[in-house]
N, C-alpha and C positions, 0 to 999 in steps of 0.2 A: 708606721702607726696608722696610716690611712687604710691599710690592708686589715689591721685588727679592728677598726671602726666599721668597715664594710662587712666583715664576718659577723660582728656583734649585731648589725642591722638585720641580718638574716635570721637571727635567733629571737627577734622581737615576738611577742605573743600574737600580734595581728597577721604577720606573715606566716607563722607557723599554723595558724588556724586556717588561712587561705590555702596553704599547701595540703593540709589534712582534708579539707572539704574536697578539693580537686581530686586527690587520690581516691577518696570514698566514692565519688561520682564516677570516676573511670572504672573503679572495680565493679561498681553496680552495673554499669553499662555492659561491660564484658560479661558478667554473669547473666544478665537478661538476654543478650545475644545468644549465649550458649544454650540457654533454657529454651529459647524460641527455635533454635535450629534443631534441637533433640525433640521438641514437641511433635505431636502428630498433626497439629493444626495447620502448620506452615503458613500461618498469616503474616504478611509483611516481608516474607523472604523468598527467594527462589528456591523451591524445594528440590531435593534430590529426586530424580525421575524414578517413579515406581509404577507398577501396572495398575495400582488402585486409581491412578489419575484418569484411567480411561473407562472407569466403571460407568454404569448407565446414569448414576446419580450426578456425575461431573460433566459428561458430554452426551449429546443427543444428535440424532440425524437432523440435518438441515433438510426439511421436507420439500423446500422449493428453492432450488438454485437460482432460477430466474423468475422475476415477476411476470405475470401473463402478458403485460404490454411489452416487456423485453424479449419474451419468447416469440411473440408476434412479429416484432422487429427483425428479430434473428432469422426467422423463416423467410421473411420478404427479402432481407438482405442477401441470404443465400441464393435466392431466386434472381437477384440482380446482378450477380457476378458469374463469370464463366467458370468452367471446370479447371481452368488453369490456376484458380485462386481458392482460397479457404478462409473461412471467417472463424475466429475464436472469440467467445465472450469472456469477460471478467479476466483479462490478462494482467499479471503483475507487471508494474512498470520496469522494475529492476531486471526483468527477463527480456526486455527490449533493448538493453543497452550493455556494454562491457566497459570496464573501467581501464583507462590508458595509463594513468598515473595514480590519481588519488581516488578513493572510494567515497568521497564526500557527497557527490551528487548521487550516486547510487544509494547511499545510506539515507539521504534525505527523502527518498521515495520508496523505501522498502516495503511499507505496509499500504502502498496506494495501488489501485487498480484502474484500468481503463475499460469502458464498457465493451468495445468490439475493436478488434484489430483484423484487417484484411492482410493475408499473407500471400506471397508468390508461392504456390504449392511446390514447384519443383525445388526450389532452394530454401523453402520456408523462411524467406526474407520478409520482415514486416514492411508493408508499403503505405498503409493508411490506418489512422486511429479514428474511430467514430464515438463521439461523446453524446449520449442520448440525453435528451432534456424533456421533461414533462411539464409544460407551462400551467397545466390545470392544478398541479400541487397534489394530485391524487397519489403519486408515487414518490416517496421521499428517497428511493433508492437512486433516482436519476438526479444526484446533486450535482453542483457545479465542480468543475475540475480544479483541484488544488493547484495553487500557483507554482509549487515546486515541480509538479508533473508537467504542466504547460512549459516551463523553462527547460526542463530535461528534454522534452520531446522536441522542443525547438533547436536545442543543442545537437541533437542527433539527426535533425532535418527530417523528421517523421512528420508528415502533414496530419492535421486534426480537422475533422468535419464535425461541427456541431448540428445535430438533427433534433428538431422539435417534434415529438410525437403528439400530435393533436388532430383530431378527426380521422378521416380515411385516407390512407396512402397506399400505393401499390409498389411492386418491385421495380416498375418503370420509373416511378417517382424517385426512388433511392438510386437507381442507376443515373439519373439525371442530376441528382444532388451530389454524387461523388464524382462525376465525370471530370469536373474542372481540377480535381486534385490528382488525377491519375495520369500515368505516362501514356502518351498517345498509342503505344502499342497495345497496352491493356485495354484501351477503349475499343480498338479494332477488334480485339479477341472477344470482348463482350458483345460487340455489335454482331459478329459472326454467330455467336450462340443464339441470339434472339432470332435471327433469320432462319436457323435450323428448325 
């Protein structure tokens, strides 16, 4: 008898109305999704890759990869290190590490970049990150390093030097600024270069 009463409760007009509204909403949502996926606008959805996405209207050349202050710093930094090392600007943080178990850390820094990385040229091993800061506020591209990036670099034991570009500075100034963070053998190699 209780089974008959519970089935009768399902047939009440209020419950039938709620079920009907839910079905209509679900069918409507499915129809909208199908229409959006088939439309040429691709708004709000990840579109299927097509050549048209690379037309001039959707992408253009980035005319200036580095800000002039960043380029000036790059030139002087290259002058501060020996030929045993190489500097790369705008390095993706995920390229500086590899996953041992979980990709959680790497995924947390996927779209993050560091300003400059000094590599040991022979092994292409990253040895130092330089975070460029502009205290004048003239250049918004020199933002503060994201906490996830800082923690990831700490986890892989890659030292970070924060350098403030204000006023005049030379390659020698940069050499002194990074010397405390480098391996003693690197410092000897850099000193030999300056004596030549």
